[in-house]
N, C-alpha and C positions, 0 to 999 in steps of 0.2 A: 504494500500500500504506500503510495507516494505521499509526501507532505502536502502537496497541492490537494489531493483527494481527501486526505484527512481533514484539512482545513475547511473543505467544502461541507463536510458533515457537521463540524463544529460551528461553522458559520450559520447553517440552517438552524441548529439547535439554539444558538445564542439569540436568533431572531424569535424563535418559538418561546423562549423564556420571557421575552418582553410582553407576550400577548396571551400565554396560557400558563396556568399554575403548574409548575414543574416542567413546563415546556411540552406537555402532552395532553391529549384529550382522553386517553385511557391508559391507566397505569401499567397494563400488561405489555405495552410496547417500550416502556422505559428500560434502558440498560446502561448502567454507569460505565463511563462518564457521560454518555449521551446516547440517544436512540440511534438505530440504524434506519436509513431512509430508503424505501423501495423506489427503484426506477421503472420497473416493469416485471411482469410475470407471465409465464406461459406453461400450461400443463402442470407438471410436478415441480417446477423450478421458479424461484424468485430471485431476481437480480437487483442488488442494491446500487446506490449511486456511485459506489467505488468500483463497479463492474464485477463484483463477486456474485456468482450464481450459486444458490444453495438449494438442496433438495428440501421440499416443504412437507414435513410430517405433522405440522400444526394445523395447516389449512384454515387460517383465520379462526382459531379456537373452535375447530370442528365444524365450521360453517360451509366449507367448500367441498361438496361430495364429489365433484368432477374436476377438482383442481382449478387452475386459473385460465380465464379467457377461453372457455370451452366454445368451439366454433358454432355449434348449434344454438347455444344460449345467446351468444353475441349476435348472431344473425336475427334471431327472433326479437331480441330487445331493440336492435337497430331499426327493424321494421316498425315496431310499436312507437319508437322514439319520434318518428316522423309524424305520427298521428297525435302526439301529446303525451305528457307525463302524468297528469292528474287533472281531474275535473270535479266540479260540484254536481256530478251525475254518477250513477252506478255504471258499471261496465259489464259487458258480456264476458270479459276475461276472468272476472272474479267468479262468475257462475260456473264457467267451464272448469276453473281450477278447484272450486269447492266440490264439484261433482267428482273429480279425480281423487281428491283426498278422502272424501267420505266413503267412497267405494273401496278404499285401500285397507280399512280396518273395521272389524265388527264393533259396533257400539259408537261409531262416529256418525251419529244421526244428523246432527246439525253442526255448523262450524261458523265461527266469527273470526275475521282476519284483523290483526293489529300490526304494530310496527317493530316489535322486538320480542324475544323470549321473556324478558323481564315484564313487559307489558302484558303478555299472555298470562303469566302466573298471577300478576296483580288482578287481572279481570276474572281469572278462574276462582281466585279466593273470594272476590266480591260476589261472584255469581253463587258460590256456595253459601255465603252468608244470606244473600237475598232469597235463596230457595229454602233454606232451613230456618231463617230468623234467628240464628245463633251467632255469637261474636267470636268465639275462639277457633284457632286452627292448631293442629298438632303436626309437628315436623321432626325429622331425625336430626340428632346432634351431628354437627359438621356438614350438613347438606347445604349445597349452594342452589338457590332458586332465584338469583338476581338481586340487585341492590334496591330492595323494597323493604321498608321498615319491618314488617311482619315476617317476610320471607327470609330475611338475612339473620334473624336471631340465632345465636349459637353457631353461626357459620364458622367462626374462628375460635371456638371455645378451646381452652388449653388447661393443663393440669392445675394452674393457679386459680382457675375460676369455674371449672366445669362441674364441680360438686360431686355428690355421691351418685354412683351409677344407677342406684335404685330410684333416684329422684333428681335427674340432671337439672342444673340451673338454666334459666333462660338468660343467656348472656348477650348484652348489646354488642353489635358489630361496629356501629358508628357512635362517636361521642355525641351526647345530646339526645339519644334515643329516649322518647318519653317512657316513663315507668308504666303507663297504661298499655303501651305496646307489648312490653315484656309480660304483663299480666295476662294478655290474651294469646300468648303462644306457649303451647305445651310441648316440651322437648322429651323425646324418647330415644333409646339406643337402637340403632338400626340392626335388624336381623335377630334381635333378642325378644322372642315372643312373650315369655313370661313377664319380664319387666315392663315391656311396652303395654301389654294389656292391663297390667296393674295401674300404670300411670294414666292410661286413657280412662279407666273406670272411675278414677277420682274426679274426672271432669266431664263425665258422660253427657250430662244435660246441657252443656255449653259448647261442645265442639261442633262446628259447622262442617269441617272437613279434616281428613287426615291426608296430608300430602307427602308423597314419596317420589323420589327418582329411582326407577327400577335398577339402575346401575350407577349410583351416585359417584361422580368423579372426585369431589372433594372429600367424601367419606373414605375413599380409597379405591374407587372404581371397582367396587364389590357388587356382584350380582345379588339382588334380593332373592332369598330362597323362596321356593314355592310355598312352603309351610308358613313363612312369615307373611307373604302377600295374602294368602288365603285367610290367615288369622285376622289380618286387618280388614279384609273384605267382610268377613262374618261379623266382626265387631261393629262395623259401620251399619250393616243391615239390622243388627239387633238394637242399635242405639240411635237410629234416625239420622246418622251423619252420612257424608259422602266420602268415598275413596277417590282421590284425584291423583293422577300421575303427571309428573313433570318429565316429558319426553323431548324437551328442547334439544338435548344432546343425544339421547339414546334412540331416537326414532330411526337412526341409521342402522341399528343392529339387525333388524329384520325387515321384510317387506312391509309388515304392519306394525313395526316398532318392537321395542322390548316386551311389550305386553303380549306379543304373540306367544311367548313362552309360558304363559300362565293360564290356568283353567278359568279363573275369574277375570273380569274386565273392570276397569275403573269407570266411575260415573262421568268424569271429565278428564280430558288430557290437554296439556299445553304443548305446543309445538313451536319450533323456530329453526334457526341456523340453516340446515340443509334445504328446508322447504322454500327458501328465498332465492335459490339459484345464484347466490352471490350478492344479493341486495338485502337491505334491512327488512326483517319480517318477523311476524309472530302470529299465532293462531291458537284458539282453544276450541275444543270440540267435545261432543259427548251426547248424553241422553237428551232426547227431544224435550222432555218435560222440564229438565233442569235448564236447558238453553232457552226455554220459553220466557225466562225472566228478562230477556233482552228484546223481546218482540215489540216493535214500536206501534203495532196496531192496537195495543191494549190502552184502555182509558188511563190507567195508571201503571206505568212500568215499574216493576221492583228494582230494575237496574238500568237506568238510562246510560247509554254508552255510545260513543262515537270517536272519531279520530281523523284529522285532516288528511293524512296520507295512508290511512288504512285501506287495504285492497287496491292500492294504486296499480294501474295497468302494467307498469314496467315490472314491478315485483311479481305480480300475478303471472305475467308472461314468462319471466325468467324462471320462476318457481315451478310452473307447470312443465316446462321443457325439461328442467333438471330432474323432476320426479318421474317424468315419462321415461327418461334415459335410465333412471335408477330403478329399473324393473326387477322382477324376481331373479332373473338370470344374472343381472349386474350385481345384485345384493349378494348372491351366493358366491360369485366369482371374487368379489372384494373380500368377503369374509374368509374365503379359502386362502387368498394371498396373505391376509393378516395372520392366519394360523401358521403359514410357512415362516413368516417373519418371527413370530413368537418362538417357534421351534428352533430357529437359527440363533436367536438371542439366548435362549436357554442353553444351547450348546456353547455359546460364547461365555456364559456365566460359569459353566463347568470347566472349560479350558482355562479361564482366568482364575478359577478357584476363589471366587468372591462370594460373600454372603448377600446375595441379591435375589429378588423374586419378582414375579409378574402377576398382575391381576388384569381383568378386563372382560370384554364381550364383543362379539361381532367384529367390527372394523376398528376397534380401539383397544388400547392397552396402556398400562401404567407400570413403571419400574419403581420398585421399593428397595431401599438399602437395608433389607432385612432378609435373613436366610429363609424364613417361612412366610408365605404370603399372608398378610394381615387379614383378619376376618371382621374387624370392627374399626370404628373411627379412632378409638383410643389406642388400638394396636397400630394403626396406620400413622398416627400422629408423629411428626418429625421433630426431633430435638434440634436445637440450634446447631449442634455439631453435625448432625445428619444433613441439615439444610445447607450448610456451608460446603460439604462434600458434594452434594447434588449440584450446587452452583458451579463448582469446579468441573464436574462432568459435563454439564450443559454448555459451559463456556468453551471447553475443549472441542466438543462436537461442533459448535457454531463457528469457531475461528479456525480450527485445524482440519476438520473433516467436512466443513461446509454442509452441515446438517441442522435443520431447524426442528425443534420439538417444543411442545408446550412446557411452561416453566415448572410444572409438577413432575416433569420427566415422563410425560405421556405422549402417545402418538395417536392421531386421528387420521386414518388412511383416506385417500381419495382414489377414484377410478383411474386417475392419470398416472398413478404409480405402477411400476412394473417390477419384475424380478431383479433387474439390475440395480434399481434403487434400494430394494430390500437387502441385496448383498452389500451395498455401500453402508447401509444402516447397521447391519450385524457386525461387519468388520470394524466400523467406526466405534461402535459400542465396546467391542472386544478391546480395542486399543485404549478406550477411555477407562474401562474396568481395570486394566493393568495400571493405568496412571493413578487411580484413586485407591488402589488396593492397600498401600501402606497406611493411609488414613482410616480406611474401613476397619483394618485389623485393630486399631487403637480404640475403637468404639466399645 
């Protein structure tokens, strides 16, 4: 990297510092001493302004199921762009896309489009309250459901504040979170049936919904067991609450999402990321009687809801093409490639002789600096020492191997990836494992 190119990155960041807090609009792109700026991307590769091309295993935080600048999506969006980007009118594009998504999974009776996964979760929670008339929600300790006061409670709970496992504390994520918010969020340990049901029972008359991510990334990318999900489903039937799934990330794991793997189905599901075809998107869908709270034909709507850019034709077009391309054959092919990658990485772990394990599902997996795969949030929790070693590994991959991963050391595959990129990943990780081995042994 030449001094001239380095100065260009620093120059952009210095300008950014003048107009944005910390010089960024989302903290995930910050990297000390400054962010790296993209010049362009195509397929499985992103090229920065210094001319370095990296293999993208992050895919904009799991949002790009077909990688970058997919030709079919680009062509469809370009055609729509000539007709306009948004109107104060409904469009046939949203109806066409709604039909495709509701046909994709059992229980997707009705759907409402919004502009992000966060907004989808917010609206899903509000719909649950409007339908049940109850104030509280229950969520798993450590689970990420977007930056919404109620949804983010205990997202970053740690040993100093998470409390007894039999009665986990409702821990604020942001300073200034009102105490009333904490009082209306019930926290339970993921995949722990006995403790979870006991906690829910204490709040049975006040819970509007129990929200889970079926493979929660922040908890540890651990698949919810069938027994756990069925126990939650049965509890909500018994106590007049709703079971709602956050599939903003996990919808990629099967043709009809992670819920495909369970006998029972959620009442509502939030969607996002891959369904936007590379554009901002969110949606929530589910039982017709629950979604009825949004119907504007009613004299008094339980949940008035709108959004200036919701269901805009650009996103609807890009999303529809993306999901048409991500058909059952494409899903199976991508999941198979991911299994190959996992097998190769597990072989690299053995060869490097390091205490590392993997968790995940479908086309996504996460690397843990633990010999045995964690099964709970508290087991998956990273100490400061582990986090520092993980940063060393990720920096090595980024700078020396030209590989991009999510900052939890997770990969979210796209259909643009091929075996040659998987080979680069497993080899790069093997080299990285040998690099961090001396520090791992000290843990």
